[in-house]
N, C-alpha and C positions, 0 to 999 in steps of 0.2 A: 499079033505082032505091031499089024499095021496102026492099030489105036494107042498102043502104047508110041509108037514113033510119032504117031501126030501129035499124041499130047507133051512129047517134047520137044517137036517144035513150038508147038503153041506158047509152051513155058519159056523156050528160047527167046522167042520172039518178044514177048511179055516182058521178058529183065532186060533184053537190048533198047525198048522203050526206054524203060525206066534209069537206064546208064545215059540213053543221050540227053533225057532231060535231066540227070543232075549236073552233067557237064554244062548244058547250056545255062542252068541255073549259077554256077559256077563262075562261069565265063560273063555272066550277067553283072554279076557281083565284083569279080577281076577290073572291068571296065569301068563302073560305079566308081572305084576306089582310085584308080586310076584320074578320073577327071577329077576326082574332090581333092588330090594332090596336086593336081597340076595348077588350081585356082589359088594367083597371088590371093594372100594375105590384105584385109580390107586397108586400104590407108590412114590414119586417126584423122578424124573432123578437128576443124579446131577448137569446136567445146570441149576435146581432150586434152589441149596439147598441156605440155609437162609446166607444172608449176613450182618454180624454185623454192627451197627450202628455206625457213626466214634464215636461217643463219647461213646458207650462202647470199641470199638476198640482201643481208646487213654488212656484208663485206664487199657489197659493189661501189663503187665510187656514186655518190647524190647526187650528181648530174645524169650516170647511166640510169639511177632507178625512177629520176623523175623522166626523164624520156620514153621510160617501160612502162609506168602508170600513164602517160601521156595515150602511150599507143594500145594499152590498153583500154581506157575512156573514148579513144574513139572508134575502137571495135564496137564497143558496148552501142555508142550513139547509132554509127552507120546501121549497125545490124537494126534499132528501133526503127529507123527511117526509114528501111526496106521493109518490113513486116507492122500487119495490123497489132496495135497495142492489148485486142483482146482475143485475135485468132492467128497467134504466130505463125499459123504454116501460112497465113493468105499475103500477098505482097501489096504494100500499102500504097493508098490514092493520094493521099495528100494529108494534111495537119490541121487538126480543130482549131479554130481562129478566138480561141477563151482559152483551152488547156494545152494545146502545141503538142500534143500526142499523137502518132502516125497512127492512121485506120483504114482498113480496107473499103471499097467502094460499098458494099454492105451498112458499114457504119456510118458514114457519113451523109449528112443531109445537106445540100445545096441552099442559098439564100444571097439572090443577086452574085456580087461574086468571090462569094466568101462560102466557107467549108466549115460544119460544124457534126462533132459529134451526137448522139444521141441524147447522151448524158446534158449536153448542155448547149442543145439547139433550144429550150424551153428558157434560158435565159437569155440568150439573143431577143427571143417575139416577144418575151412579156416584159421588156426596158426600152424605154427612150434611151439613146443615144448621143451624146455629144463630144467635136471635134474635142480634145485638150491640151494637145501639144503636135503641133507638126515641125520639119526639120528637112532639110535639102539634104539629098543623098546625092555624090557624085561616084562614077567608077575612079574618079581618081583618089575621091577623099571619102568614103563609103562610111570610117568610123564614127560619125555622129550617128545617123540610122542604125549602124551597128549596137550603138549603144543603147537607145532607146528600145529596140527588141531585146534587146539582155534582161533591161529592166523589169520591164514588161513580165518576161518569163518569171524571172525572180521574185516580182512581187507576188504571182499566181500560185510559186511554188511554196511560200511563205503564209499568203494569207489566204490562200484562194478568191483573190477580189478579182471578179470580170474585166478585161478590158479585151480588146481586139486592136490589131494596126490594119492599115489599107495604103497600098501606095498611089499617091495620084499623080498626075502628070498637067504641068503648068507649061504654056508658052508662053517664052521670054521675047516679049516684041522687040527688046531693045538689040539682045545678039543673035535674034530669032533663031533661038534653040528649043528645045525642049527641056524643060528642069523636071526631075521624079523627085515628088517629095514623101516620106514617111509620116504618116499619121496617124497620132494615137486617138483611140475614143475611149469612153468611158462615159456608164450609165449617169443619167443628167442628176440622178439624187446621190452621184458621188463625186461631180464633175469639178466642186469648187476646192474638197481635199487633194483629191489627184491634183491638181494645177499647182498647190501648194507642194505637195509631195514632188514633183518635176521640176519648177523652180528650184528647189532647195539643192534635190540632184545633182543638176544641171550646170549650176549655177556659175562654177567655175567656166565653165564654156559657153559664153555670151551667144554665139556663133548657132547655140543649141535651139534658143528659146524666142521661138519666131512670133 
């Protein structure tokens, strides 16, 4: 009789342990579900921004469409300037003086005051360079310098013709001021051709040709 009672007690204890274990697992699952439900959905990223259907886009005023296109272009440009051209997850440290693409620190090589990407550092080192154009640029009138910079970029994108730009500073003794000049350099073997192009491009603005 005592053996039977002892066996029953053991069986009851085992069942009780199983029940407690089951309740613990059930409680843990309910807690996990509660935490999951309380987590807010992730906010949409900029890259997942909705795009207007073509039909709706066509109904917009032309000036609004233009502004939207300009904003999108600015977004793309700012992103390209903030991250490495070859490593999108790495922040940029500067732009290559030849191709104007932005790169991270590991992708850039420094030469004097200039930065070059790994692909174009050889172009700089293997060539002799000459000044082909210079223009004074001031905070009050920066347009002349900007035109030279944009022309240089467009020429590279169109023809892959290497040039680079430096900013030189000169002391104006008459006005006792420091002037900044945007200076364009080209390879010596192409300098005469580049000078002709610059002269032709900026002939309507005599102040550019110094």
